[in-house]
Backbone bond lengths (Angstrom), bond angles and torsions (degrees), N, CA, C in turn:
res aa  C-N    CA-C-N  psi(-1)  N-CA   C-N-CA  omega(-1)  CA-C   N-CA-C  phi
1 M - - - 1.447 - - 1.528 111.69 -
2 V 1.319 117.08 -43.93 1.458 120.53 179.95 1.525 109.99 -64.27
3 R 1.303 116.41 -40.98 1.459 120.15 -179.69 1.522 110.56 -62.05
4 E 1.339 116.58 -41.13 1.467 120.09 179.41 1.532 110.24 -66.50
5 L 1.325 116.73 -41.53 1.458 120.42 179.89 1.533 111.01 -63.02
6 C 1.313 116.36 -38.35 1.462 120.44 -177.82 1.524 113.05 -81.49
7 A 1.310 117.82 -13.08 1.461 121.10 -178.17 1.525 110.33 -70.24
8 N 1.301 114.96 142.12 1.455 122.20 178.97 1.522 110.36 -65.13
9 G 1.330 117.12 127.38 1.452 121.22 177.33 1.518 115.32 89.68
10 H 1.315 117.34 -0.09 1.466 121.33 179.63 1.523 109.74 -113.39
11 R 1.335 115.40 138.05 1.467 122.02 177.22 1.524 112.66 54.79
12 E 1.328 115.70 39.66 1.469 119.97 -178.96 1.527 111.73 -64.82
13 G 1.325 117.79 -31.25 1.461 120.81 177.09 1.523 111.92 -64.18
14 V 1.331 116.06 -40.83 1.467 120.43 178.26 1.524 109.74 -65.61
15 K 1.312 116.76 -46.75 1.468 120.71 -179.85 1.522 110.71 -63.31
16 G 1.320 116.62 -40.77 1.455 120.57 177.54 1.518 112.12 -64.47
17 S 1.328 116.25 -36.85 1.462 120.63 178.44 1.525 111.68 -66.31
18 V 1.307 116.83 -39.23 1.470 120.58 177.80 1.523 109.69 -63.62
19 H 1.322 116.73 -45.36 1.464 119.71 178.00 1.526 111.08 -66.43
20 G 1.324 117.19 -34.45 1.458 120.47 176.91 1.525 111.51 -63.49
21 A 1.331 116.63 -40.68 1.468 120.74 177.19 1.526 110.50 -65.21
22 A 1.331 116.63 -41.53 1.465 120.44 177.22 1.528 110.35 -63.54
23 C 1.314 116.45 -36.91 1.465 121.72 177.97 1.526 110.35 -63.18
24 A 1.314 116.86 -45.95 1.465 120.92 179.62 1.525 110.99 -62.20
25 L 1.326 117.39 -41.19 1.450 121.32 179.30 1.535 110.86 -66.94
26 A 1.318 117.39 -43.48 1.465 120.71 178.58 1.526 110.70 -62.66
27 L 1.335 116.98 -39.36 1.462 120.37 178.14 1.527 111.00 -65.46
28 L 1.316 116.92 -40.73 1.463 120.94 177.47 1.532 110.44 -61.70
29 M 1.317 117.15 -43.83 1.466 120.66 179.42 1.526 111.27 -66.81
30 A 1.338 116.93 -38.95 1.468 120.16 177.14 1.520 110.54 -63.30
31 T 1.320 117.17 -41.63 1.458 121.68 179.74 1.526 110.78 -63.86
32 Y 1.323 116.56 -46.54 1.463 120.02 178.99 1.527 111.08 -60.07
33 N 1.341 116.84 -49.14 1.457 119.97 -176.73 1.528 111.99 -65.82
34 T 1.322 116.92 -34.77 1.466 119.98 176.61 1.523 110.49 -65.79
35 A 1.319 116.91 -45.75 1.467 120.36 179.14 1.529 110.73 -64.20
36 A 1.315 117.22 -43.71 1.462 120.49 179.29 1.525 110.59 -63.16
37 W 1.331 117.53 -39.46 1.462 120.86 178.73 1.527 110.98 -63.82
38 C 1.332 116.63 -37.74 1.467 120.12 179.20 1.528 111.68 -61.74
39 Y 1.313 117.01 -33.01 1.465 120.64 -179.01 1.522 113.29 -89.42
40 R 1.327 117.68 -36.36 1.465 119.86 -171.95 1.522 114.05 -110.17
41 R 1.315 118.71 -18.66 1.471 123.47 179.26 1.531 114.17 51.66
42 E 1.321 115.49 36.77 1.460 119.54 175.85 1.526 108.42 -87.58
43 R 1.315 115.00 136.13 1.459 120.87 -172.80 1.531 112.75 -56.38
44 H 1.324 117.65 -43.00 1.464 119.51 -176.70 1.518 111.78 -64.50
45 L 1.329 118.65 -29.47 1.464 120.49 178.27 1.527 111.19 -68.70
46 G 1.320 116.94 -40.50 1.463 120.79 176.23 1.521 111.69 -64.77
47 T 1.334 114.48 -41.99 1.471 119.27 177.93 1.520 110.69 -62.64
48 N 1.339 116.21 -45.88 1.465 120.15 178.61 1.524 111.21 -60.21
49 A 1.332 116.94 -42.34 1.466 120.41 -179.80 1.527 110.77 -58.92
50 I 1.315 116.72 -43.89 1.472 120.64 180.00 1.524 110.47 -65.52
51 I 1.323 116.74 -44.99 1.465 120.19 -179.54 1.527 110.69 -61.78
52 Y 1.342 116.81 -43.52 1.463 119.80 -179.31 1.525 111.95 -70.14
53 L 1.331 117.45 -29.21 1.474 118.93 174.74 1.532 110.40 -66.94
54 F 1.331 116.67 -41.11 1.464 119.49 175.89 1.531 110.68 -65.22
55 A 1.326 117.00 -39.26 1.469 120.36 177.85 1.524 110.51 -63.12
56 T 1.333 116.72 -38.91 1.465 120.41 177.64 1.526 110.25 -62.04
57 A 1.329 116.49 -46.54 1.468 120.20 179.42 1.532 110.54 -60.98
58 W 1.318 117.23 -41.58 1.464 121.36 179.31 1.530 110.59 -62.59
59 E 1.320 116.96 -43.73 1.459 120.68 -178.96 1.530 111.68 -69.04
60 V 1.327 117.94 -33.77 1.470 120.35 173.96 1.523 108.89 -60.89
61 K 1.336 116.12 -45.76 1.469 120.71 179.07 1.526 111.02 -59.63
62 Q 1.334 116.46 -45.95 1.464 119.93 -178.62 1.529 111.79 -67.88
63 T 1.319 117.26 -38.34 1.465 120.93 178.21 1.522 110.18 -61.51
64 L 1.324 116.18 -49.10 1.467 120.10 179.96 1.520 111.25 -63.56
65 H 1.326 116.27 -36.71 1.467 120.86 178.70 1.530 110.11 -56.91
66 H 1.318 116.70 -44.11 1.462 120.00 -178.45 1.522 112.76 -78.10
67 L 1.303 116.81 -40.78 1.460 119.01 -174.87 1.532 113.47 -76.15
68 L 1.324 117.79 -23.50 1.460 120.91 179.86 1.534 112.53 -96.79
69 K 1.325 116.84 -1.00 1.468 120.78 -179.55 1.527 109.64 -73.51
70 P 1.324 117.44 133.28 1.466 119.75 176.55 1.524 110.83 -62.80
71 V 1.305 116.19 141.25 1.479 121.16 -179.62 1.518 109.33 -76.94
72 A 1.329 115.80 133.47 1.472 120.84 -178.62 1.514 111.28 -76.97
């Protein structure tokens, strides 16, 4: 089962869904850190917001990569 999941072109919907969930979580964390930074202006909150925004962009890319891949 693991081998099939890891194989290129197999279970792309499942892999895309996992990345989609990670994307949603990264976006939630980016939103929280951005809002917290607006109120408290602590350096680590701004840094976290930027990192989570990049993570969100990365997960969008990975989600689309899996969901737009032709099925083998």
